[in-house]
C-alpha positions, 0 to 999 in steps of 0.5 A: 499499499505504501508503494502504491501511495508513493507512486501516486504521489510521484506521478502527481508531482510530475504532472503538477510540475509540468509546464505548458509548452510555449505557443508555436510562432505565428499561431493564434496563441502566440498573438494573444497576451493574457493580462491577469485573470482570464476565466471561462473565455477561450480564444480561437481563430484569428483572421488577418488581412490587408485592406487598402494597405492597413492590417485588419484583424478578426479575433474569435472569443468564446464564453465557455460558461453559462454566465455572461462574462465581460472581457477587456481587450486592446491591440498593440500594433507592431512594425516589421522590427517588432516594435510598436508603431502606433500609440498604445490603445485604451482598454475596450470592453465586450460582453460575451453572453453565456456560451456565445462565440463572437469575433473582435474586429480591429484595424491598424491605425497606421499602414506600417503595422506588420504584426499585432498582439491582442491583450485580454483580461476579465474583471 
């Protein structure tokens, strides 16, 4: 019995100490930065296009709970060197209703934007 308990404890410690692998470069997960709490919300597909020389983004967010959730978000627009090319945006809010799936649209304020980061958090 003691060996079984010590084996279970060792397995628990191995699982508990495992760190998640970093997101793949240029994947949707690599574009999202979670600031603080982010409960019951999952980020999905991100669609990116250029319209009239400006980067446009649609980021999918899903409320996985049975309660309405408020999400705070803002975009950081980056140039080809990876540094910000526009002033920092203020936080915006969106209410995701129970089990709702929606897209958050954004357009870069300057044509020099080549990449972005989406910062998100819940209250």
